[in-house]
Each structure stands twice: as structure tokens, then as C-alpha cells.
C-alpha positions as CSV (number, residue, x, y, z in Angstrom):
1,M,102.7,129.7,107.1
2,N,102.0,131.7,104.0
3,T,99.1,130.0,102.3
4,S,97.6,131.3,99.1
5,N,94.5,130.6,97.0
6,T,96.7,129.1,94.2
7,V,95.6,125.5,93.6
8,L,98.5,123.1,93.2
9,M,96.6,119.8,93.2
10,E,93.0,118.7,92.9
11,V,92.0,115.1,93.7
12,N,88.6,114.0,92.3
13,N,86.9,110.8,93.5
14,L,90.2,109.0,93.9
15,K,89.9,105.2,94.3
16,V,92.7,102.7,94.8
17,H,91.6,99.1,94.9
18,F,93.9,96.1,95.1
19,N,93.0,92.7,93.8
20,I,93.5,90.2,96.6
21,K,93.3,86.4,96.2
22,S,93.1,83.9,99.0
23,D,96.1,81.5,99.4
24,N,94.0,78.4,98.3
25,A,92.3,80.1,95.3
26,W,92.5,78.6,91.8
27,P,94.5,80.6,89.3
28,W,91.4,81.4,87.2
29,E,89.4,82.6,90.2
30,K,88.7,86.3,90.5
31,G,90.1,88.0,93.6
32,H,88.4,90.4,96.0
33,A,88.8,94.1,95.8
34,L,90.5,95.6,98.8
35,K,89.3,99.2,98.9
36,A,92.4,101.0,100.3
37,V,91.2,104.4,99.2
38,D,87.5,104.8,98.2
39,G,86.4,108.1,96.7
40,V,88.5,110.9,98.2
41,N,88.1,114.5,97.1
42,L,90.5,117.2,98.2
43,T,92.4,120.3,97.1
44,I,95.9,121.3,98.0
45,Y,96.9,125.0,97.9
46,A,100.3,126.6,97.4
47,G,102.3,127.1,100.7
48,E,99.9,125.2,103.0
49,T,100.3,122.1,105.1
50,L,97.5,119.5,104.9
51,G,97.6,117.1,107.8
52,V,96.1,113.6,107.2
53,V,95.1,111.5,110.3
54,G,93.3,108.3,111.0
55,E,93.9,104.9,112.6
56,S,96.2,102.3,111.1
57,G,94.8,100.8,107.9
58,C,92.6,103.7,107.0
59,G,94.4,104.4,103.7
60,K,96.7,107.4,104.6
61,S,99.9,106.0,103.1
62,T,98.1,104.6,100.0
63,L,96.5,108.0,99.4
64,A,100.0,109.6,99.6
65,R,101.5,107.1,97.1
66,A,98.5,107.5,94.8
67,L,99.0,111.3,94.7
68,L,102.5,110.6,93.3
69,R,101.2,107.7,91.2
70,L,103.5,105.2,93.0
71,V,100.5,102.8,93.1
72,P,98.0,102.2,90.3
73,I,94.9,104.4,90.5
74,T,91.6,102.5,90.0
75,E,89.3,105.4,89.4
76,G,89.3,109.2,89.6
77,N,92.0,111.7,88.8
78,V,94.8,113.7,90.3
79,V,95.3,117.2,88.6
80,W,98.6,118.9,89.2
81,L,98.8,122.6,88.1
82,G,96.0,122.0,85.6
83,Q,97.4,118.8,84.2
84,D,95.9,115.4,84.8
85,L,98.6,113.1,86.1
86,T,96.5,110.0,85.5
87,D,96.9,110.6,81.7
88,L,100.7,110.6,81.7
89,D,102.9,107.7,80.8
90,K,105.8,106.6,82.9
91,K,108.3,108.8,81.1
92,Q,106.2,111.9,81.4
93,M,105.3,111.1,85.1
94,R,109.0,110.8,85.9
95,S,109.8,114.3,84.7
96,K,106.9,115.6,86.9
97,R,108.5,114.0,90.0
98,Q,111.0,116.9,90.1
99,E,108.1,118.9,91.5
100,L,106.6,116.2,93.7
101,Q,108.8,114.5,96.3
102,M,108.3,112.2,99.3
103,I,109.8,111.7,102.7
104,F,109.3,108.1,103.9
105,Q,108.3,106.7,107.3
106,D,111.3,104.6,108.2
107,P,114.4,106.8,107.8
108,L,117.0,104.0,107.7
109,A,115.1,101.7,105.4
110,S,114.5,104.4,102.8
111,L,118.3,105.0,102.4
112,D,120.6,102.7,100.4
113,P,123.1,101.2,102.9
114,R,125.8,100.9,100.2
115,M,125.8,104.6,99.3
116,T,127.4,107.5,101.2
117,V,125.4,110.4,102.4
118,G,126.7,112.6,99.6
119,D,125.8,110.1,96.9
120,I,122.3,109.6,98.4
121,I,121.5,113.3,98.4
122,A,123.1,113.8,95.0
123,E,121.2,111.0,93.3
124,P,118.1,113.1,92.2
125,L,120.5,115.7,90.7
126,K,122.3,113.0,88.7
127,T,118.9,111.8,87.4
128,F,117.2,115.1,86.6
129,R,120.1,117.5,86.1
130,P,122.9,115.5,84.5
131,E,124.4,118.6,82.9
132,L,125.8,119.8,86.2
133,S,129.5,119.2,86.8
134,K,130.8,117.2,89.8
135,E,131.8,120.4,91.6
136,E,128.4,122.0,91.0
137,M,126.7,118.9,92.4
138,K,128.9,118.8,95.4
139,A,128.2,122.5,96.1
140,E,124.4,121.8,95.8
141,V,124.7,118.9,98.2
142,R,126.7,120.8,100.8
143,N,124.2,123.7,100.6
144,I,121.2,121.5,101.3
145,M,123.1,119.6,104.0
146,D,123.7,122.9,105.7
147,R,120.0,123.9,105.5
148,V,118.8,120.6,107.1
149,G,121.5,120.8,109.9
150,L,124.0,118.1,108.7
151,L,127.7,118.9,109.1
152,P,129.8,118.9,106.0
153,N,132.3,116.4,107.4
154,V,129.7,113.6,107.3
155,I,129.3,113.7,103.5
156,N,131.3,110.5,103.1
157,R,129.7,108.4,105.8
158,Y,127.1,105.6,105.4
159,P,123.5,105.6,106.7
160,H,124.2,103.0,109.5
161,E,126.6,105.5,111.2
162,F,123.7,107.9,111.9
163,S,120.9,108.1,114.4
164,G,117.2,107.9,113.3
165,G,116.8,111.7,113.5
166,Q,119.9,112.3,111.4
167,C,118.8,109.7,108.8
168,Q,115.5,111.5,108.5
169,R,117.4,114.8,107.9
170,I,119.2,113.0,105.0
171,G,115.9,111.9,103.6
172,I,114.6,115.5,103.9
173,A,117.7,116.8,102.1
174,R,117.3,114.2,99.3
175,A,113.6,115.2,98.8
176,L,114.4,119.0,98.8
177,I,117.5,119.1,96.6
178,L,115.4,119.4,93.4
179,K,113.4,122.3,95.0
180,P,110.0,120.7,94.6
181,K,106.7,122.5,95.0
182,L,104.9,119.7,97.0
183,V,106.5,117.3,99.5
184,I,104.5,114.4,100.9
185,C,105.6,113.4,104.4
186,D,104.5,109.8,105.2
187,E,104.7,109.6,109.0
188,P,108.2,111.1,109.0
189,V,108.5,111.3,112.8
190,S,106.6,108.1,113.9
191,A,109.9,106.1,114.3
192,L,111.7,108.9,116.2
193,D,112.0,109.9,119.9
194,V,109.7,112.7,121.1
195,S,112.6,115.3,121.4
196,I,113.8,114.4,117.9
197,Q,110.3,114.5,116.5
198,A,110.1,118.2,117.6
199,Q,113.4,119.0,115.9
200,V,112.3,117.3,112.6
201,V,108.8,119.0,112.6
202,N,110.3,122.4,113.3
203,L,112.9,121.9,110.6
204,L,110.1,121.1,108.1
205,K,108.3,124.3,109.1
206,E,111.4,126.4,108.7
207,L,112.2,124.9,105.3
208,Q,108.6,125.4,104.2
209,A,108.8,129.1,105.0
210,E,112.2,129.4,103.4
211,M,111.5,127.5,100.2
212,G,107.7,128.1,99.8
213,L,106.8,124.4,100.0
214,S,103.4,122.8,100.3
215,L,103.3,119.8,102.5
216,V,101.0,116.8,102.9
217,F,101.8,115.6,106.5
218,I,100.6,112.1,107.4
219,A,100.7,111.2,111.1
220,H,99.0,109.3,114.0
221,D,99.9,111.9,116.6
222,L,97.2,114.5,116.6
223,S,99.2,117.0,118.6
224,V,102.0,116.9,116.0
225,V,99.5,117.4,113.2
226,K,98.0,120.4,115.2
227,H,101.4,121.9,115.5
228,I,102.4,121.8,111.8
229,S,99.1,121.8,109.8
230,D,96.9,124.5,108.3
231,R,94.1,122.1,107.4
232,V,93.4,118.6,108.5
233,L,91.8,115.6,106.6
234,V,90.4,112.8,108.8
235,M,90.2,109.4,107.1
236,Y,88.4,106.2,108.1
237,L,88.5,103.0,106.1
238,G,89.6,104.6,102.8
239,N,87.1,107.5,103.1
240,A,87.4,111.2,104.0
241,V,85.1,111.8,106.9
242,E,86.1,115.4,107.8
243,L,88.1,118.1,106.3
244,A,88.6,121.4,108.1
245,S,91.0,124.2,109.1
246,K,93.1,123.3,112.1
247,R,91.3,125.7,114.4
248,A,87.8,124.5,113.3
249,L,88.6,120.8,113.6
250,Y,90.3,120.9,117.0
251,E,87.8,123.4,118.6
252,N,84.6,122.1,117.1
253,P,84.9,118.6,115.5
254,Q,81.7,117.5,113.8
255,H,82.0,113.9,112.8
256,P,81.6,111.3,115.5
257,Y,84.9,109.6,114.5
258,T,86.8,112.9,114.8
259,K,85.3,113.5,118.2
260,A,86.4,110.0,119.4
261,L,90.0,110.6,118.0
262,L,90.3,114.0,119.7
263,S,88.9,112.7,123.0
264,A,91.9,110.3,123.2
265,V,94.5,113.1,122.9
266,P,96.2,113.6,126.3
267,V,95.8,117.0,128.0
268,P,98.9,118.4,129.8
269,D,96.7,119.7,132.7
270,P,96.2,116.8,135.3
271,K,92.8,118.2,136.6
272,V,91.4,118.4,133.0
273,E,92.8,115.0,132.1
274,R,91.2,113.3,135.1
275,G,87.8,114.8,134.4
276,K,88.0,114.2,130.7
277,K,85.6,111.6,129.1
278,I,87.2,109.4,126.4
279,Q,84.7,108.3,123.8
280,L,85.5,104.6,123.3
281,L,84.6,103.1,120.0
282,T,83.0,99.6,120.1
283,G,84.2,96.8,117.8
284,D,87.2,96.6,115.4
285,L,88.0,98.4,112.2
286,P,86.0,96.5,109.5
287,S,87.8,94.8,106.6
288,P,88.5,97.1,103.6
289,I,87.7,94.0,101.4
290,N,84.1,93.9,102.7
291,P,83.3,97.4,104.1
292,P,79.9,98.1,105.6
293,S,77.2,99.4,103.2
294,G,76.3,103.1,103.3
295,C,78.4,104.9,105.9
296,V,81.5,102.9,106.6
297,F,81.7,104.2,110.2
298,R,78.1,103.1,111.1
299,T,79.2,99.7,112.7
300,R,81.1,101.7,115.4
301,C,79.1,104.9,115.5
302,P,77.0,105.5,118.6
303,H,74.6,107.7,116.6
304,A,74.0,105.3,113.7
305,N,70.4,104.4,112.6
306,E,68.9,102.3,109.7
307,G,69.3,105.2,107.2
308,C,73.1,105.1,107.6
309,A,73.2,101.7,106.0
310,Q,71.3,102.9,102.9
311,Q,73.3,105.9,101.8
312,K,77.0,106.7,101.7
313,P,77.6,110.3,102.9
314,A,79.7,112.7,100.9
315,L,81.6,115.6,102.4
316,Q,79.1,118.4,102.9
317,V,80.1,122.0,103.4
318,L,79.3,123.3,106.9
319,S,81.2,126.6,106.7
320,K,83.9,128.2,104.6
321,E,86.6,126.2,106.4
322,H,84.7,123.0,107.5
323,Q,83.4,119.9,105.7
324,A,82.1,116.6,107.2
325,A,80.6,113.4,105.8
326,C,77.8,112.4,108.1
327,L,74.0,112.0,107.4
328,R,73.0,112.8,111.0
329,L,75.0,115.9,111.8
330,E,71.9,118.0,112.6
331,D,70.4,115.3,114.8
332,I,73.7,114.9,116.7
333,A,74.0,118.7,117.2
334,N,70.4,118.9,118.5
335,A,70.9,116.0,120.9
336,S,74.0,117.5,122.4
């Protein structure tokens, strides 16, 4: 993938907190803050794929929606090509969405069942380029259908007539028809069979090279993320715990949480798999309404000490292509 040093998006201390009230609370009582994303910093470059991984409930999808301002941002800012998106009103933000598109997790649920494939794919054109004639729109739709591998004779069919993989291709076509610069893929292959997953991931890679796209690829499957990403962000309980190039992260993970995640990835060699030691994490994921003080991972970390409860670690630069948020990195390295 052709990555450059051109910065598309900068995210500074991004926080997304939701006000949650208990079912038996009085109307005037204040709710509790659910810290879905709690102080994430990252930079997205032109032409790159940034993978985002972490267990369920760690804030990956909320981060994706916050980048497009689909959920309210509590604190921090998102700068797109030098312009702060958090300062824009709804009308200004809507015009920016031509450059920022999203592919959703459930391919069938993200498509209107009452619209034909042609109408679904053409809808962004009708919204943002109303000056196009019907014939020009139809030509654009047929062109993008061909690029994502959809036959032209399915243009008048409805979403329920397609398989999951084909529905995801429709979602990809809808996202790409406006020729955006950044596409956020929110677990686009998690609901698909393994063979179909490979087809969709390879299609995204081909389209990225062809159209010069930048991708933010969210997934649970670390092997899929390794296949498609240039850099990988690891999240835990709304916080970024490690950010590194693909090679650095998979060959030399630094954060204890990243090490535990990677130890659980199956190895295709039976001998290596049998001899492999999986690092099991004790306890459950803490509640984002009441996260631990200091380092949020300390309640499950085998290396935590009293100091971890006092100070929240920020991402520290370990090398040109590696950052990790841990107060005890040197001690862990010396112990191993």
C-alpha cells in the first residue's frame, strides 16, 4: 500500500462519554458518565490502513463514529485536512461527509429493504450531486458495481435477494461512489464466512490501491488486521494502549494486553500451536462507568503494582514506529 507522510486526520485527546441513568432514578437525578472513549490520540496518513483491535466493549465502534461525528464528542477535537470538524455545524459537517464514508458491520441491516440495489448505491449521488442526469447517475452506479464485483443485471434486485458477502459489496459500492478520501470499516467482515471474508478484504485492498483510499479497519480477528493494515491501534476500555506499525506490533508487542491478545491467535503449525503458551487474563473487563483509577488495565495485568493505580499512562514513543502506554515497560523488559 502506498502510504505517504501527508496527514489526513489528527485526533487529539478524543473523549466520548454517554450519560447513563439507572431505571429507577428520579428525573432530576444526574446520571453516570459511561466513558466509551477516554482520551485517544492518533494520526491517519494518506493512503494507509490503520487497524483498530480490542475486545468487545473497548470503544472501537464508538471511536469510528466519533471520527465522523455520528456521536457527540465530549472533549477533544478531530482535525480533517487542517480543519477542526468539532467546530462545524450540521450543514457544514454534511458537506464534509463526501470525503468521509463508512462501511457498517451488519451488511443486511445497513441497507434499506424497500430500495433496489441501484437506488441504494445512487442515493449518495442524489444527495451530493443532484446536478447529474438520470443517465449519468446510472452510468456511475454501473461503473462502481463493476469495480466491486456486482453484475449489472442485479441492479433492480432488493437486498434480501443477496448473500451476506454480496450485501457487503453493495455497502462498499455505496461508500465509494462519492470517491471519498477516508473510509471507516466497522468490522465489515465479522458477520461473513471465512472464505467470503478473504474476498471482501482483498477487494478493499484492491480498491484502496486503485482509488488511493485511506482506511480505518476495525476488527476482532487479529490475522485479518495483520493482512490488511499498515499500522495497528490496540484499545482497552476506551483507551489506546499500543500503536505501532504492523511488523513492530506482531513481532515485538510491548504492552501486556497486546501480548495477551497475540498469544491467543492460532498458529497454522500444529507443533508450534501445541507448545505455545496462551497468556490468560484474570477477571472480567471493568465497567466503563466506573473504570479503575490510574492504568485501566491494572486490574487484569500480571505486572501491575501500587504505582499503576496512581498515574494514568500516556502513549510513549519507543521507536519511530512504536508507541505504548505502560508505566512498567522497562521493568517488564528486564524481567523477561
